[in-house]
N, C-alpha and C positions, 0 to 999 in steps of 0.2 A: 504493500500500500504506500510505502514511502516513495517509490518510483512514480506512482500515479499522482500522489500529492505534489510532486516536484514538476509535473508536466507543464503547468502554467508558466512557471519561472523559466524552465528549460526552453519552452517554445518562444518566450520573449527574447531570451538571449540568442537563440538560434536565428530567429528572423531579423531582429534589430541589429545585432552585433556581427554575427557570422555571415548571414546572407545580405546584410545591409538594406533590408527592405525599409521603406519609410513607415512611420508609425501608422499612417492612415490605412496601410495595407496590412501591416503586421498585427496590430492590436485587435482588429475584428477576428482574425484567425485565432489569436490567443483567447479571446472571449469565447469563441465556439469550442475550443479545446477544453477550456475550464468548465463550460456548461455540460459538455458530454461526460467529463470525468465526474462531475457532481451527480449527474443523473444515473450513471453507471460507471464504476461499481459502487460509488458512495451511496446511491439510493436516495438522493435528495428529491423531494417531491417536485414535479414540474412547476407547480404554482409558486413554490419557494424560490426556485431559480428565476422565474418571471418577476417575482417581487423584488429580488435582489437587482434585477435589471432596471426596474422602475426606480428603485432607490438610487441606482447609479445615475439615472437621468436627473434626479433632483440635485445630487452632489455635483454633477457636471454643470448644471445651471449656475450653481454658486461659484465654481471655478471660472466659468466663462465670464461671469460678472467681473471677477478680478482681472481677467485678461482684457476685457473690453475697457474697463476703467483705466488700467495702466496704459493701454494704447491711446485712448482718448486724451489722457493727461499729457502724454509725451508728444502726441501729434500737435496738440494746441501749443505747447511750449516750444516745440521745434519751429512751428510756423511763425511764432512771435520772436524767435531768436534767443529765447531764454536758455534753451539747451546749449546753444553755442557759447554763451557766457560761462556756463558751468564747465563746459569742456575746456575752454581756454584757461579757466581758473585752475583746473587739475593739471593741464598741460604745463602751466606756469610753475608748478611745484618742481617738476623735473621733466626734461625731454626723454628720459630713459623709460622705455616701455615696461621694464620690470618694476620700477618704482610706481608707475601709474597703475599697474595691475594690483600691487599690494595696497595702495591707498584707496582705489575705487573698488576693486573686486573684493578685497579682504576687509578693510576697515569700514568703508561705507556699507558694503553688503552685510557685515555683522551688525552694524548699527540699525539698519533697516529690518533685519531679522528680529532684533529686540523690540522694535517699535510696532511691527505689523506681522511678520512671519507669513505663512500661508502662500509662499511663492512670490511675495512682493519684491524681495531683494533682487532676484535675477531679472524681474520685469523692468527694474529701473537701471541696474548697473550694466546689463548687457548693451542696451542702446547707448548709454553714456560711453562705454568703451568703444563701441563702433564709431561714435562721433569723434573719438580721439584717433581713429584710424586703424583700430584693431580689426582684423578679418572677422566676419560674422561668426564662424564656427569657434574661433579662438575666443571671441568676446563671450559667447555663451558658456564655453568651458570654464573660463576664469570666473564668470559670475556664479556658476553652480558650485565650483570648488570653494569659492569665497564664502558661500552660504552653507557652512558646514558646522564647525565647532560651536558657533553661537546658537545653533539649533537645539542643543541640549537644554537650554533655558527658554529659547524661543521668545514669542511675543508675551511679555510680562509673565514669564514663568509657566506658560500653559502646558508644555510637555511634562513638567514636574507636578504642578498643582492639580492638573486634570488627568493627564495620561498616567503618571505613576501612581497617584492616589487611587484613582478608580481601578487601575490595573491590578493593584494589590488587594482590592476588596475581595472578600470571600476566601481568604487564605486558608481557613480551617477546612472548608469544603474541598480545597485542592490538596489537602494533606500537609499543609505547612503550619507549624505552630505559630499562632498570631503573636505570641510573646517574642518570637525571633525576628518578626518583620520590623525593619528599621524605619525611622521617621523619614519623611520626604526631605526635610531639612538636612538630615545626616547624609542621605544619598546625594543631594545636591552639592554639599561640601566636598564629598569624595570625588564627584565628577570634576569640580573646580580644581581639586588637588591634582588629579591626573592631568588636567589641562595645563598645569604649570609646565609640564613637559610637552604633552601632545599639542596643546594649543599654540605653544611657542614655536613648534616645528611646522605647524600646518601652513603658514605663509610661504615657507621654503618649498613645501610640496606644491603649493599653488604655482610657484615659479617653474617647477619642473613640468607641470601641466601646460604652462604658457610656452616654454621654450621647446618642449619635446625632448625625448631621449637623445636625439641627434645633436642637440645644442646644449647638453647638460652642463658644460663648462660655464655658459652664461648664467645658468641658474645658480651654480655654486658660487660664482663671483658676487652675486647679489644676496646670497644666503645670510651673511651677517646682518645686513640691514633688515631683511625680512624677519629674522629670528628676534632681533631687538624689538621690532614693532609687535610681534606676536607675544613676546615675553611681557612687555608692558601691558598689553591688553589682557593677557591671562592673569597677571598679578592683580590688576585692578578688579577683574571679575571675581577672583578668589576673595579679596577683601570685601567686596560687595555681598557675596553669598555669606561670608562669615558674620558680617555685622547687620545686614539688612534682609537676608533671605534670598530666595531664588527668582524674585520678580524682575530685578533690574540689572543683573550682571551683563546682559547682552546690550544694554544701553550705556552703562558706565564704562565697561571695558573698552569698547571701540573709541570712546572719547580720549582715553589714555593712549590708545594706539595711534590716533590721529596726531595728538600733541607730540608724541615721540617721533613719528615719521616727519612731521614738519620741522622739528628741531634738528633732526639728523640731516635733512636735506638742506636746511639753511646753513648748517656748518660744513657742508661739503662732504658729509659722511654717508651719502647714499651709495647705491650700487657702483662698483668699479667700472669705469668706462661708460660708454653710451651704447646700449643695445637697441638697435632699430632695424629689424630685418626688412628685406626688400618688399615683402608682401604686405607690410604695414603702410597704410596711406597717411598723408599729412592730415592733421585735424580738419574735420569737415567745416567748410565755410560756405555761405550763401548770401544772397542779397539780404535775406531776413536777418542772418547772423551779423552782417556788417552793420545793419541799422538796429542792432539789438538794444534792449533796455540796459540801464546801468546794473552793476553787480547787485546792489541791494534789491532793486525791483525784480531782477531775474531770480534771486534766491527766495523771494517772498512766497512763491507757490510751493516750494519744497518745505519751507518752514510751516506754512499753513497745513500742508499734507501731514507733516510729522505731528503737529498739534492735534489735528483731528484724529489721527491714529492712536495717539496716546490717550486722549480724552475719552475715546470710545472703548478703550481696553483696560485702563488702570482700575484695578479693583477698588471698590469703595466709593467711586465717583457716581453721582446720580445719572449722568449722561450715559456712562458705560452700562449701567443696569437697564436703562430705558431702551437703548438700541438693541441690546441682547434679547430683550423681552419681545421685540417686534419680529414675529416669524410666523410661518404657516407651513402646513404639509400634513400628509396623512399619518395617522398614528398606528394603523394596522393594515398594511398592504396585503390584499388578497387573503386576509384571515391568517397571516403567518406570524403576526407580532412584530414584523419588521416595520420600522417607522422611518420617515424622512422629514426633514425640516429645512427650510430655506430662511436665512436671516439676512435679508437684503441690506438693512441699515448697518448691521455689524460687519458686513463684508468690507475688506480693504478696497474692493472695487467702488463701493459707495463713497469712500473717503477720497479716492482718486477723482471721481466725477465731481464731487462737491468742491474740492480744491481747484479743479480746472474751471468750473463755472464762476467761482468767486474771483479767481485770478484773471479771467478773461478781460474784464474792463480795466484792471490795473495794467495789463499789458497792451491795451489798445486793440484787442481782438473782438470783432463784431460778430453778428449773426452768421455771416457767410463763413468766417473762420471756424466758428463752432460747428456748423454743418459739415464743412470739409473734414474736420477732425473726427466727427462722429461717423461719417461714411468710411473713412480710412480704417478706423478701429473696427467698425462692424464687418467690413469685408474680411479682414484677417481673422477676427473672432469666428466668423462662419466657417472658414477653412479649417479651423482648429477643432470644431465640435465633434466630428466623427471619431477622430483618433482619441480624444479625451474620453468620450462616452464609452468606447470599447475598452480602453485601459481601465476605467473605473468599474465597469461592469465585470471585467475579469477579477478585479480585487474583491468586489462585494460578493460575488458568487463564492469565491475562494474562502472568504471570511465566514459566510453564513452556512457553510457546508456541515456545521456541527450537528444540525438537526436532520437526521437521515434514517432510512429504514434499516441500514446495515449496522446501526448502533456504533458508529465510528466517531472518534473525535473530529473536529474541524481539520481541514487539510493543513493549515499552518501549525496546529498543535501536533499533528502526526509528524511533520517535518522536524519540529523542534524536539519532540520526544525521541525521535530517531537519533538526533545529534547527541542528546543527553546519554542515551544508551551507549553510543560509540565513544564519546569524548568526556564522560563524567570525570575521569581522573585528571584531565587537564582542562577543565571547563572554562577557566578564565581566558584561555586562548580562543575558545569557541564563542563565548558570550557576546563579544562585539559583533560577530558575524550574524548571530541570531537577531540582534538589534537592527543591523543593516538590512537583513532580509525583511523584517517587519516594515521598515521604511520603504523599501523597494516595492513591496506588494500592496501596502496599505496607504502609501502616499504621504506620510508625515511621521515625525518622531513621536507625536502625541499618540497616534493610532498604534505605532509600534509598541510603545509602552503599555497601552491598553491590551494589546494582543498577547504580549510575551512576558510581562512582568512576573506573573505567577509561575510561568514555566521556568523562568530564570531562578526565581526564589526556591522552587521545588528542587531544581537541579543542584543549586548551591547547598541546600539543606541535606540532600541525600549524599552528596559527595564530600561534605564537611568543609565547604568553602564559606568565606564571609559573605552573608547576604548583602551587606552594604556594598562591598566591592563588586560583586557580580551584578547587582542592579545598577551600579554606576557604569559598569562596562556595557550593560544593555543600553543605557541612555547615550553613552558616547558612540556606540555602534549605530544607533538609530540616527544620530546627527550625521554620521559619515554616510549613511545610506541615502540621505537627502541629495547627495551629488548624483545619484543614478536613478532616483525615483522617476518612473516613466512619465507620469503626467506633469511633473515639474520640468522635465526635459522638453516635452511637447510644448508646454506653455511658453518656456523661454525661447524655443526655436520660433514659435509663432510671433512673439514680440520682436524678435530679431529678423524676421522675414526669411527664415531658412527652413520652413517646413519641408520634411523629406530627408533632412540630414541628421535625424536623431541618432542613427547608428554611429555616425562619425563622432558625435558628441559623447555618446556612451563609452566608446572605445578609449577616449582620452580621459574622461573623468574616472574611469575604472582604475587607472594606475594610481593616482593619489589616494583614492578610497582604499585600495588594497594595502598600500603601505601604511596608511593610518590604522586600519584594523589590525594588521600584524603588530604594529607598535603598541597599540592599546592592549592587545592580548598579552604581550610580553611584560608591559608595565603592571597589568593586573596580576599576572602570575608571580612577578617578583615582589610586589608590595603587599599582595594579599588583601 
């Protein structure tokens, strides 16, 4: 049964990575394979498979709102020249592409993860990098790798406060002594402790993804700068978790990383030499860019976007509670107990749209400019829909396969239990991979923690490993899996205008993810 449970993941890897099919062709095939495996031999009722597909449509609508909002926001700002101002600002820090990748892809991407999460970072940083002259595939790869370590804490601590908390509920029923289950705060601090090493090294791995193995010397030359920025960010994040909890490390840490990067670049302590390959274009300029607003006005839309995102997500604020309460969707799809809910006001997409609409008059954009931005965003969003729907349908059928006539656990649980049986003696080496698997199939670190936290806790208890350490490795692995999560890749490619090249992106993001997971396992095994 382990081989059958692995079919959806193997099919995705074969079609996307090995055969290089575009996601719009590969993911419908994966969805069909998953549905057939669920119907037989798993014995899932056809109406439950159908309900999972309907649920996927609701989830897809929420993600498409994010894609549309990000595209609308960027199209409007690009037309007004504001994107060009930000591009020149970042280019002014350093002409070196490695430094730009660290500042935009890593620092800014991490900060946006802390503010919004849910695919927002890559939707903003990939187009910014393209505007700086990065090739589209490279821009998406850097954006996805940059949105990694910060995902452990995500948007105001959601992967911990929601994913880990809910994922560990029902410990007794799963055969885990509730007295052994650590606090979420303890798990978060252990994650931050591991990141003092892993998070510090991750910007250097980002450089390797940027340069490729063929130009590894360029990555090594810039590694001291990248590690210094990563260490500053990881240290500030650790202090934040230690004294304030898991909500804010992905906001505070990147601010320290940005300050460190700016200081090093001003002192001439950036990457050695100037790396600018031939396939990188000069920063994009246009008539709109040349007549762009001043720096303050150009930055106002981004400041407004950040303010809206924080105000609608910070726990304890009335606005956050109000927008989260506005939602609709069926509570019992086809009598299966599967529910779906769309929260349009709580979506980052709504924040993008609101920030764009408020910013338009400040930037001198009229009705015609708004209409053009909406048409551009709608066209790309429409081309994204099929691949996203199929990818999410694959995931939801996979996740909901636990209710079946064969009395089998859900497919993800069968996979994880097989790993436990084979690797319990060295479970810390395997734990990050299970977390990454969860992010790959479920689409987020939060869902990965929901899926596998109890599996990890049971494996740790049975094999005599520290539950705190193993659950921290689950979280770190889930963050790394964000680099290869299929619907994140599809959405980022859509924003960058390179739909159909998802396989090329996955092949490049898989390298830093693999190195990260191996290092995480070794750190967990050594530190316990």
